[in-house]
N, C-alpha and C positions, 0 to 999 in steps of 0.2 A: 795571405791566402786569397785566392780568387773565388768569388761567389757570383754565380750567374743564376738568376731565378727566371722561370717562365710562368706566366699567369694565364689561367683559363677559368671561364665561368660563364653561365648564361646571362642574359640581359638583366641588368640591375641587381646582380648578385652581390656587388661590392668589390669586385676585383679592381675597378678603377680607383677605389679608395685605398686598396692595398698598394697599388702602383704609386699613388701619390705619397703615401707614407714612406715607401722605399726611396722615392726621389728626395724627400726631405731628409732622409738618413744618408744621403750622398751617393745613391745608386744612379748610374747613367741609365736613362730611360729610352727604350725603343718600343715601337708597336708594329706588329705585322700589318695592321690596318693602314699604316702610313704608306706602305707599298701600293695598296689598293687605291688609296686616295690620289696618289701621284698618277696612277693609270687613268683614273676617272677624269682628273684634270686634263691630262694629255688628250683624252678623247672628247673633251668638252661636255662631259656628262654630269648631272647633278650628284651631289654627295649627300646621301642619307643612308639610313640603316639598310633599306632594301637594296639600294644600288651597291653598297659595300658587300652585301651577301652575294648578289648576282655576279659582281666582278670577281670576287674571291673565288667563287666556284668556276668561273670561266678561266681564270689564270691557272688554277690547279689542273683543270682539264687539258689546257693547251700546253703547259710547260712542266707538268708533273705535280703530284700532291704536295711535295715539300717546297715548292717554289718560293712561297712567302718567307719561310724560315731561311732558305738559302740566301735570298736577297737581303734579308735583315741581318743575318749572320755576317755577311760581307762588310757590314758597316761597323761591326764591333771590333775594336782593336784590343785583342786579348793581351797584347804585350804591355799595354799601359792602363787599360781599364780593368780594375780588379773587382769592382762592384757594379753589376749590371742587372737590370730587370727588363725582360722582354714580354710585352703585353699582347693581348688579343689572339692567343692561340685558339684555333677552332678545328684543327684536323689532326688526327693521330700521327700522320707522317711528319708534321711539324715538330711534334714532341720527339720523335725518333731522331730527327736531324739535329735538333738543338741539344739533345743529350749526347749524341755521338760526336758532334763537331765542337761543342762548347762545354760539355759536361754540365748542362743546365739541370737544376733542381726544379721540379714542377710543383707549383702551388695552385690547387683548385679552390675556388670560392663558390659557394652555392647557398641557396635559401629557398624556401617554399615559393611556389608561384604566387600565392596570395601576398606574401611580404614583398616580392619583387614588383608585382603590379602596383602596389601602393607607392613604391619608390618611383616607378615610371610616371605615375600620375603627379606625384609631388614635384618632380624635377621638370616636367612639362617641356621636354626637348622636342624641337622640330623634327618631324619624320618618324617619331616613335608612336606606338599605338595609343589611342585615347580610350578605347573601350576594352572591356575584359575579353570579348570574343576576338578582337584584333590582336590583343596581347598573346592569347593562347595560340593563335595561328602563327605568329612570328616566333614564339617560343618553341613550338613544335618543329619548325624548320631548322632551328639550331640544335635541338636536343634529341630529336628522333633519329635512331640509327637508320642508315640507308645502305643499300648494296653497292651504290656508286661511291667508291673510295675518295673521289675528288670533292664530294659534298661536305658541307659543314657537319661536324659530329662532336658536339661539345660533350655529350654523355660519354662517348668513347674516350675522349681526352681526360675527363674527370676520373675514369677508371684507371688511367695510366699515371695519375698524379702521385707524387711522393707524399704530399700532404693535402688534406682537404679541410678547409675551414667552413663550418656551417654558420653563416652570418645572419642570425635571427635576433641578435641582441643589440646592444648599444655600440657606439663608436669605440668606447673604452674596451668593450669585450673583444671587438675586432683587433684592436691594438694589442691587447694581452695575448691573444692567440698567435698573432704574428710574431711577437717578441719571443714566445716559446719556440717557434720554428727557427727563428734566427739564432737563438741560443743553441738549439740542437745541431744546426747545420754548421756551426763553427768548427765542430769536429768532423771527422770523415763520415759521409752519408752514403750508405750502400745504395746503388741504383736499384730502384724498384721498391725500396722500403716505403712504407705508407703509414701515415698517422692521420687520424681524424680529429679535428679541433672543433670545439663548440658543441652545443647540444641542440637537437631538434626541438623547436617550439611550435606546435601546430595549433 
């Protein structure tokens, strides 16, 4: 049985951890952001979160809202790769294309801004916000809905997800919630069905 998962979530939600777990379980890993990184390298531009955001918006505006999903999907060999995870979804058109072309099941990962900011500070990655104000500004750009369909719209993507994990607990909690999703999706999953995993801890 072929299983293709797409991952979406705001900064420091834990979707990267979900992607890593799936990789360790034998899933071939792809990221829409890799398409953007290649374009930045080609143009000799720095690679950081803001440049990735800017270039992603530019590519979607120039080539269509689903361009990152199309270019990534072309790299997936559905004839031989039966377990695939595609990370860094940030636009609803990407979900539509990954579903229609690959039958992808979308997993959203989210957490409160406070929890996510603590993770950003703890991991101290170059190019990520250092202050609460800068974090909120970057988070708004990714999560606020916009009339321009080519822009990042993580909130709209989460609303389209088949499953949403609220990642406010431990790494074991995240693993348990993912295991439940994997168990459920071993059977036929109706497109558009939605489950919410985890509980809000404010």
